[in-house]
N, C-alpha and C positions, 0 to 999 in steps of 0.2 A: 440480445437474448442468449442467455448462457446455455451450453449443451451440458446437461448435468449427468450424463450417461456414467461418467468416470467418478463422480463424487462419492459414493460408496466405498469404492476401493482406496481413494485418497484419505477419507475419514478413517477406515481400518488402519492405515498405515501410519497414521499420525495420533490416534487417539491413545491415551495412556503412556505417551513417551515420558520417560524420566529424564529431566535436564538437571544433572548434577551441578553443585555449585562450582563456579569456575569454569563450566564447559561452554563451548559456543554451539549453537543449534543451527544447522543447515537446513532449510526446507528443501532445497534442490537434493541434498544427499539422501535425505529420508525417503523422498519420492523414487530416486533412483535405486535405493536399496531393496525396494519392493517391486521393481520392473513393472511398473504400472504405465499402460499406454493411456494417454492423456490428451486433451484439448488445451491449447495454450490459455485460453480465456478462463477456464475453470482453475488452473494453477494461479493465474493471477488474482482471481477472486478469493481463492484460500490465502494466499500471500497477503493480500490487502486486509482481510479480517484479522489474521494473526497480526499484522502491523498495528492495527487499531488497538488491539490488546496489549500489545507489548509497549506501546506509547503510554500506557496507563500504569507502567511499573517503572522501577528504577533500573532495569536491565540495559545494558550497553548494546546500542544498535550497531552492528558492525558493518552491514552492507544492506542496502536498499535502493533500488531503482523506480524511477517513475514510469507509469505506463505512457506519459506524455499525452494522455487525453483523459477527460473525467469520466469515470464510469457512472452509471445511474444508481449503483449501490452504496457509494460512498462520497464524501465531499472532497473537493479539490485538495491535493497534498497528503490525503491519507491512503491513497492506493499504492500498490506495490507490484513490481514486474518481476517475474522470474523466466528466464529463457533457458530451456533445457539444452538448447544446442549452442549457446555461448556462455560466457563467464557470469552472466546476471544471476544473482541468487539473493535471497533474503535470509540473513544471518543475524542472531542476536546472542548476547553472552549473559548467562546467570551470574551476576556478581555478588549474589547474596551469600550468606553462610550456609544455607540450607538449600537442598534440591528442591525442585519444583515438578509438577506433573501436568502435561499438557493433555487437556480434554478436548475432543473434537466430537461433535454428535449432530444429528438432525432432530430438531424438536418443533413440532407443529409446523412443518414444512420449512423450517428456517435453519440455517446452518448456525451452530453455537460453538464458539471457540472460548475456552477458559484456561487460565493458569492457577493451578492450586500449589499453595505453599504453607509452611508454617507462617502463622501470623507474625509480622513484623511491623516496625515502627514507621516504615517508609511509604508514602502514598504518592503516587504520580498521576498527572493528568495532562492532557494537551489542549492546544488551542490553535486553529488556523487564523493567522493574523497578516497584517500587510497585503491584503488582497489588492491587487493593481490590475486593472482591465487594460488589455493591450488591443489598440484599434487597429482594425484590419486596413491594408492599403487598398486603393483602387488602382487597378491594372487596366490601362486602355490598350486594346489592340486595333490595329487598322486593318480593314480588309477591302479588297478590290471588288468584292462581291456585293458591297453595300454601298448605297448612294452617299453623298457628301452630306453630313449632318444627321445621317440616320444612325440611331444606336440600338443596341441589343444587349440586354443584360443576360450573361452567360451563367454567372454564378453569384448569388447574394453574399456578401462578406459576413463572417461571423467573428465577432471579438474573441481574443485570446484571454489568458489569464496568467498571473504571476502570484504565487501565494508563498508564504512562509510558515512553517509549522514549528512550534515552541512547545517544550515540555517542561513543566514545573514539577520538581520532585520536593516533596516535604517530609521532614524527618520530625514524626510526632512526640519524639522524647526531648526535643529541644527547639528553640525558635529557629531552627535551621531550614532554609528553603532557597533552592537554586532553580534558575531557569536558564534552559540552553536551547539554542537554534539547532533543531534537528534536521530540517531541509529546506530548501528554496526550491521550487518547482515552477516549471514555466510550460504552459500549454499554448502553442503557437495559433495565432488566429488564421482563419481561412479568408485569403485575400479575394 
């Protein structure tokens, strides 16, 4: 469960941000500009939702890090990690000819993240493909406190996952469509 105490301050710092054409947007910088106290989980939550929105555009994703665990609010490969105490950030670049406006708000108890711009002929969509389950290993430990042949299950194994996220960008004014590999993420198993 997320600690949502900091969410209104984060929403205020991000809402109505203008992202000029050709400019890089850094989530970490915007939060630092407003001196917001924060919980790491809520920053990751906002970064993940923003990432899922940017994946539906043609914007260039400059930097994105995986949380290396699958959150309960998005599918594997769509989450993002921002660490305010290290180099981990979420950055993207507006590569269109016009500026865009970032809108962040609470609507019906849900966080709404939107990017507004002049309508253009480009449409983006993403898919999580190549899902590969990673089988956990069984680790045996021997103990002198147990009898020969006696077994005790200390922890049940949980499979891991490896996924690849692809983005398809279509240009409506021509038959142009491109697909790019955006990321490959690994969520380790619990052995």
